[in-house]
C-alpha positions in Angstrom: 38.9 41.2 -13.2 38.3 38.1 -15.2 39.0 34.4 -14.6 39.0 31.4 -17.0 37.0 28.3 -15.9 36.1 25.1 -17.6 32.3 24.8 -17.9 30.6 21.4 -17.9 28.1 21.7 -20.8 24.7 20.2 -19.9 23.5 17.3 -22.0 20.9 18.1 -24.5 22.3 21.4 -25.8 22.8 20.6 -29.4 25.3 18.0 -30.5 28.5 19.1 -28.8 31.6 17.0 -29.4 33.1 17.9 -26.1 31.0 18.2 -22.9 33.4 20.9 -21.7 34.4 24.4 -22.8 36.5 27.2 -21.6 34.7 30.3 -20.4 35.9 33.6 -19.1 33.9 35.0 -16.2 33.9 38.6 -14.9 34.5 38.2 -11.2 32.3 41.2 -10.3 29.3 39.3 -11.8 29.8 36.3 -9.4 27.1 36.2 -6.7 28.0 33.0 -5.0 29.6 29.6 -5.7 29.2 26.2 -4.0 29.8 22.5 -4.5 26.9 20.4 -5.7 26.0 16.8 -4.9 28.0 15.5 -7.8 31.2 17.1 -6.6 31.2 19.9 -9.2 31.1 23.5 -8.4 28.2 25.8 -9.4 29.0 29.4 -10.0 26.0 31.7 -9.8 26.1 34.8 -11.8 23.6 37.7 -11.8 21.4 36.2 -14.5 22.3 32.5 -14.7 24.6 29.8 -13.2 27.2 27.6 -14.7 28.6 24.2 -13.5 32.4 24.2 -13.7 35.2 21.5 -13.5 37.3 23.5 -11.0 36.8 22.6 -7.3 35.3 25.0 -4.8 38.7 25.4 -3.1 40.4 26.2 -6.4 37.8 29.0 -7.2 38.0 30.3 -3.7 41.8 30.5 -3.8 41.7 32.2 -7.3 39.3 34.8 -6.0 41.3 35.5 -2.8 44.5 35.8 -4.9 43.1 38.4 -7.2 41.4 40.5 -4.6 
């Protein structure tokens, strides 16, 4: 199953006109997710992690809904 999230693109990665982009994540690759100190949610995948715009509760509810 896949979900679409809005990734917060880190500063310093090229010259990106928008600091956000849509990404599709395979839910079977998600190891964990948590809120960070800035109020964003970090989704840890098997090989890397991404910071997303969606809240912890939104992601939790999406994952519960599709399981």
